[in-house]
MIVOBA-10917 format. One record per residue (C-alpha): residue in one letter; x, y, z. Coordinates in nm, 2 decimals. Example, Ala and Ser with C-alpha at 12.3 -4.5 7.8 and 13.67 -1.06 7.14 Angstrom:
// MIVOBA-10917
{"A"; {1.23; -0.45; 0.78}},
{"S"; {1.37; -0.11; 0.71}},
// end
This chain:
// MIVOBA-10917
{"M"; {-0.45; -0.81; 0.96}},
{"I"; {-0.37; -0.82; 0.59}},
{"R"; {-0.54; -1.08; 0.38}},
{"G"; {-0.33; -1.04; 0.07}},
{"I"; {-0.15; -0.78; -0.14}},
{"S"; {-0.18; -0.69; -0.51}},
{"D"; {0.19; -0.62; -0.57}},
{"S"; {0.36; -0.94; -0.67}},
{"A"; {0.70; -0.78; -0.63}},
{"L"; {0.63; -0.73; -0.26}},
{"R"; {0.45; -1.07; -0.23}},
{"A"; {0.74; -1.29; -0.35}},
{"P"; {1.00; -1.20; -0.08}},
{"L"; {0.73; -1.24; 0.18}},
{"Q"; {0.66; -1.59; 0.06}},
{"D"; {1.03; -1.68; 0.07}},
{"A"; {1.06; -1.55; 0.43}},
{"I"; {0.75; -1.76; 0.53}},
{"L"; {0.90; -2.07; 0.38}},
{"R"; {1.22; -2.02; 0.58}},
{"F"; {1.01; -1.99; 0.89}},
{"L"; {0.82; -2.31; 0.80}},
{"D"; {1.15; -2.50; 0.77}},
{"R"; {1.22; -2.42; 1.13}},
{"I"; {0.88; -2.50; 1.29}},
{"W"; {0.75; -2.76; 1.04}},
{"P"; {1.03; -3.00; 0.93}},
{"E"; {0.97; -3.20; 0.61}},
{"D"; {0.97; -3.53; 0.81}},
{"W"; {0.67; -3.42; 1.02}},
{"G"; {0.35; -3.59; 0.91}},
{"P"; {0.01; -3.42; 0.88}},
{"E"; {-0.08; -3.54; 1.23}},
{"S"; {0.25; -3.42; 1.39}},
{"Y"; {0.24; -3.17; 1.67}},
{"L"; {0.25; -2.80; 1.59}},
{"P"; {0.29; -2.50; 1.82}},
{"P"; {-0.05; -2.36; 1.95}},
{"A"; {-0.08; -2.14; 1.63}},
{"G"; {0.00; -2.44; 1.41}},
{"P"; {-0.36; -2.54; 1.31}},
{"R"; {-0.45; -2.18; 1.24}},
{"I"; {-0.13; -2.13; 1.04}},
{"R"; {-0.19; -2.46; 0.85}},
{"A"; {-0.54; -2.35; 0.76}},
{"G"; {-0.42; -2.02; 0.62}},
{"Y"; {-0.17; -2.13; 0.37}},
{"G"; {-0.22; -2.06; 0.00}},
{"R"; {-0.07; -2.35; -0.21}},
{"F"; {0.23; -2.28; -0.44}},
{"D"; {0.51; -2.52; -0.56}},
{"G"; {0.36; -2.80; -0.35}},
{"V"; {0.41; -2.61; -0.03}},
{"Q"; {0.15; -2.43; 0.18}},
{"A"; {0.23; -2.06; 0.24}},
{"M"; {0.07; -1.84; 0.50}},
{"S"; {-0.12; -1.55; 0.33}},
{"S"; {-0.14; -1.32; 0.63}},
{"I"; {0.11; -1.03; 0.65}},
{"I"; {0.22; -0.90; 0.99}},
{"A"; {0.39; -0.58; 0.87}},
{"I"; {0.52; -0.41; 0.56}},
{"N"; {0.77; -0.13; 0.51}},
{"A"; {0.59; 0.10; 0.27}},
{"K"; {0.58; 0.43; 0.45}},
{"N"; {0.26; 0.57; 0.29}},
{"Q"; {-0.03; 0.36; 0.41}},
{"F"; {-0.40; 0.46; 0.41}},
{"R"; {-0.68; 0.25; 0.56}},
{"G"; {-1.02; 0.27; 0.39}},
{"R"; {-1.29; 0.08; 0.21}},
{"V"; {-1.34; 0.00; -0.15}},
{"K"; {-1.59; 0.25; -0.30}},
{"Q"; {-1.60; 0.12; -0.65}},
{"L"; {-1.42; -0.15; -0.86}},
{"I"; {-1.40; -0.08; -1.24}},
{"S"; {-1.29; -0.40; -1.40}},
{"G"; {-1.11; -0.45; -1.73}},
{"P"; {-0.98; -0.76; -1.91}},
{"V"; {-0.62; -0.69; -1.80}},
{"V"; {-0.62; -0.42; -1.53}},
{"S"; {-0.89; -0.28; -1.29}},
{"E"; {-0.92; 0.05; -1.11}},
{"V"; {-1.00; 0.04; -0.74}},
{"L"; {-1.15; 0.36; -0.59}},
{"I"; {-1.09; 0.37; -0.21}},
{"D"; {-1.25; 0.60; 0.05}},
{"T"; {-0.99; 0.70; 0.32}},
{"A"; {-0.97; 0.97; 0.58}},
{"A"; {-0.73; 1.15; 0.35}},
{"G"; {-0.98; 1.15; 0.07}},
{"S"; {-1.04; 0.92; -0.23}},
{"I"; {-0.74; 0.71; -0.36}},
{"S"; {-0.73; 0.54; -0.69}},
{"S"; {-0.53; 0.23; -0.75}},
{"V"; {-0.48; 0.05; -1.08}},
{"I"; {-0.39; -0.32; -1.03}},
{"T"; {-0.42; -0.63; -1.24}},
{"T"; {-0.76; -0.78; -1.27}},
{"S"; {-0.63; -1.11; -1.16}},
{"S"; {-0.51; -0.95; -0.84}},
{"A"; {-0.85; -0.79; -0.79}},
{"R"; {-1.01; -1.14; -0.82}},
{"E"; {-0.76; -1.30; -0.59}},
{"L"; {-0.83; -1.04; -0.32}},
{"N"; {-1.21; -1.07; -0.39}},
{"L"; {-1.24; -0.69; -0.40}},
{"Q"; {-1.58; -0.54; -0.40}},
{"A"; {-1.76; -0.23; -0.26}},
{"G"; {-1.74; -0.20; 0.11}},
{"V"; {-1.43; -0.43; 0.16}},
{"P"; {-1.17; -0.29; 0.41}},
{"V"; {-0.84; -0.24; 0.24}},
{"L"; {-0.50; -0.07; 0.28}},
{"A"; {-0.37; 0.15; 0.00}},
{"L"; {0.01; 0.18; 0.01}},
{"F"; {0.28; 0.32; -0.20}},
{"K"; {0.66; 0.39; -0.16}},
{"A"; {0.79; 0.74; -0.07}},
{"T"; {1.01; 0.72; -0.38}},
{"E"; {0.70; 0.71; -0.60}},
{"V"; {0.57; 1.04; -0.48}},
{"S"; {0.64; 1.36; -0.68}},
{"I"; {0.62; 1.71; -0.53}},
{"A"; {0.48; 2.01; -0.71}},
{"K"; {0.53; 2.35; -0.55}},
{"L"; {0.22; 2.58; -0.57}},
{"A"; {0.24; 2.95; -0.61}},
{"S"; {-0.03; 3.19; -0.49}},
{"A"; {-0.13; 3.48; -0.71}},
{"S"; {-0.23; 3.81; -0.56}},
{"G"; {-0.30; 3.65; -0.22}},
{"Q"; {-0.54; 3.40; -0.38}},
{"P"; {-0.51; 3.02; -0.32}},
{"A"; {-0.31; 2.85; -0.59}},
{"D"; {-0.51; 2.67; -0.86}},
{"D"; {-0.42; 2.31; -0.90}},
{"S"; {-0.71; 2.21; -1.13}},
{"S"; {-0.48; 2.18; -1.43}},
{"I"; {-0.31; 1.88; -1.27}},
{"R"; {-0.51; 1.58; -1.39}},
{"V"; {-0.39; 1.31; -1.14}},
{"P"; {-0.65; 1.14; -0.92}},
{"D"; {-0.40; 1.07; -0.63}},
{"R"; {-0.28; 1.40; -0.51}},
{"F"; {-0.25; 1.54; -0.16}},
{"R"; {-0.24; 1.91; -0.10}},
{"G"; {-0.09; 2.08; 0.20}},
{"E"; {0.20; 2.27; 0.35}},
{"V"; {0.54; 2.10; 0.39}},
{"K"; {0.54; 1.96; 0.75}},
{"S"; {0.91; 1.87; 0.77}},
{"I"; {1.22; 1.81; 0.55}},
{"T"; {1.50; 1.56; 0.62}},
{"P"; {1.78; 1.66; 0.39}},
{"G"; {2.05; 1.43; 0.26}},
{"P"; {2.35; 1.46; 0.03}},
{"V"; {2.17; 1.28; -0.26}},
{"V"; {1.80; 1.25; -0.17}},
{"S"; {1.58; 1.42; 0.09}},
{"E"; {1.25; 1.33; 0.26}},
{"V"; {0.96; 1.57; 0.25}},
{"E"; {0.65; 1.52; 0.46}},
{"V"; {0.32; 1.67; 0.37}},
{"P"; {0.00; 1.67; 0.58}},
{"G"; {-0.29; 1.48; 0.44}},
{"G"; {-0.22; 1.14; 0.58}},
{"T"; {0.08; 1.22; 0.63}},
{"V"; {0.24; 1.17; 0.29}},
{"A"; {0.62; 1.11; 0.27}},
{"A"; {0.81; 1.18; -0.05}},
{"V"; {1.17; 1.10; -0.12}},
{"I"; {1.31; 1.33; -0.39}},
{"T"; {1.65; 1.43; -0.50}},
{"T"; {1.82; 1.70; -0.30}},
{"S"; {1.89; 1.90; -0.62}},
{"S"; {1.51; 1.90; -0.68}},
{"L"; {1.45; 2.02; -0.33}},
{"E"; {1.69; 2.31; -0.38}},
{"D"; {1.54; 2.39; -0.73}},
{"L"; {1.19; 2.41; -0.58}},
{"E"; {1.32; 2.61; -0.29}},
{"L"; {1.11; 2.40; -0.05}},
{"T"; {1.10; 2.49; 0.32}},
{"P"; {0.86; 2.39; 0.60}},
{"G"; {0.54; 2.58; 0.53}},
{"S"; {0.57; 2.58; 0.15}},
{"E"; {0.24; 2.49; -0.02}},
{"V"; {0.28; 2.18; -0.23}},
{"L"; {0.10; 1.90; -0.41}},
{"A"; {0.22; 1.55; -0.34}},
{"I"; {0.14; 1.33; -0.65}},
{"V"; {0.15; 0.96; -0.70}},
{"K"; {0.04; 0.76; -1.01}},
{"S"; {-0.24; 0.52; -0.96}},
{"T"; {-0.03; 0.23; -1.10}},
{"E"; {0.21; 0.28; -0.81}},
{"V"; {-0.06; 0.22; -0.54}},
{"A"; {-0.07; -0.13; -0.41}},
{"V"; {-0.38; -0.27; -0.24}},
{"A"; {-0.39; -0.50; 0.06}},
{"R"; {-0.71; -0.66; 0.18}},
{"L"; {-0.78; -0.63; 0.56}},
{"H"; {-0.96; -0.86; 0.80}},
{"D"; {-1.32; -0.76; 0.84}},
{"S"; {-1.47; -0.88; 1.17}},
{"S"; {-1.82; -0.74; 1.08}},
{"T"; {-1.85; -0.99; 0.79}},
{"G"; {-1.66; -1.28; 0.95}},
{"Y"; {-1.40; -1.26; 0.68}},
{"S"; {-1.08; -1.42; 0.80}},
{"P"; {-0.73; -1.35; 0.67}},
{"Y"; {-0.64; -1.72; 0.75}},
{"L"; {-0.89; -1.87; 0.50}},
{"D"; {-0.88; -1.87; 0.12}},
// end
């Protein structure tokens, strides 16, 4: 269960959808003691207040294709933005979010989180081996990179989807770029995403009793 999310652009439409849902199950003329469905008390307790209305802070699902579960390894805070280093099964992922979002999510070492980013934010670099030796990618100074062979390609007239093992990472690039790179299943590539494009969602942690329904 997701406690909150760092990307305000994703958060706003979710709040609008929740308000529409509330209009159906919790009419304005219901008083505080009015009957709610079985989940009502739990829902009521989990709202974060905005514009005089209480809005549920739990998220059931999200459409970002690249999602990696992990735990916060380190939080490097600044006055405006903070870097969140996350340990995942696919390796370490770096996310740069606003410091206010980091505070709202109460991020700290050991907290379970979900790192997520859109497929359209992923760039693909094709690696070339020299004399049978593995390609050297050390010159690419980007913390969030996933190396592997192309797993599959879904071509389209304008854009195409490329899947790379390492999570799996999905990238949507222009079909012209796909052709220029001469990508085929089995091509060795590097999937790259900027840290500023990685959103962070906090997850429920049963081991600490942290509940996504409580602020």
